[in-house]
C-alpha positions in Angstrom: -22.9 32.1 14.7 -20.6 29.3 13.7 -17.4 28.3 15.5 -14.5 27.8 13.2 -10.7 27.1 13.6 -8.4 30.0 13.0 -7.4 28.7 9.6 -10.9 28.0 8.5 -12.0 31.5 9.6 -9.1 33.1 7.8 -9.9 31.1 4.7 -13.5 32.2 4.8 -12.4 35.8 5.2 -9.9 36.0 2.3 -12.0 34.0 -0.1 -15.1 36.3 0.4 -14.4 39.5 -1.4 -17.4 41.2 0.1 -16.4 40.6 3.7 -12.8 41.7 3.0 -14.0 44.9 1.3 -16.5 45.6 4.1 -13.8 45.5 6.7 -11.7 48.0 4.7 -9.1 45.6 3.5 -6.9 46.2 0.4 -7.8 44.0 -2.5 -4.2 43.3 -3.5 -3.4 42.1 0.1 -6.4 39.8 -0.2 -5.3 38.3 -3.5 -1.8 37.8 -2.1 -3.2 35.8 0.9 -5.4 33.8 -1.6 -2.3 33.0 -3.6 -0.3 32.0 -0.7 -3.0 29.8 0.6 -3.4 28.0 -2.7 0.4 27.4 -2.9 0.5 26.0 0.6 2.7 28.7 2.0 2.5 29.7 5.6 0.8 32.8 6.9 1.7 33.8 10.4 -0.9 33.2 13.1 -0.5 36.8 14.3 -1.3 38.0 10.8 -4.4 35.8 10.7 -5.5 37.1 14.1 -4.9 40.7 13.1 -7.2 40.5 10.0 -9.8 38.3 11.6 -10.2 40.9 14.5 -10.4 43.7 11.9 -13.2 41.9 10.1 -15.2 41.5 13.3 -14.4 37.8 14.1 -14.2 37.1 17.9 -12.0 34.6 19.5 -14.3 32.1 21.3 -11.6 30.3 23.3 -7.9 30.3 23.3 -6.1 27.3 21.7 -5.0 24.8 24.2 -1.4 23.4 24.2 -0.3 20.0 25.4 3.3 19.4 26.5 5.2 16.8 24.6 5.9 13.4 26.2 9.4 13.2 27.5 11.1 9.8 27.3 
């Protein structure tokens, strides 16, 4: 098993037609995501989580947040 960031895992999923089809995903949806990624458009984090979970990816650890430095 390889640990990937959310963005890398989603990129791996949408650019692999076999994985996408195996999870039961719609091909036109996959192509839309591929196009959006190539154009540099944002895909919501919730959407990425949804499809990654559908494909069997597991969240290894939650992202950590750091508060901004106040001046």
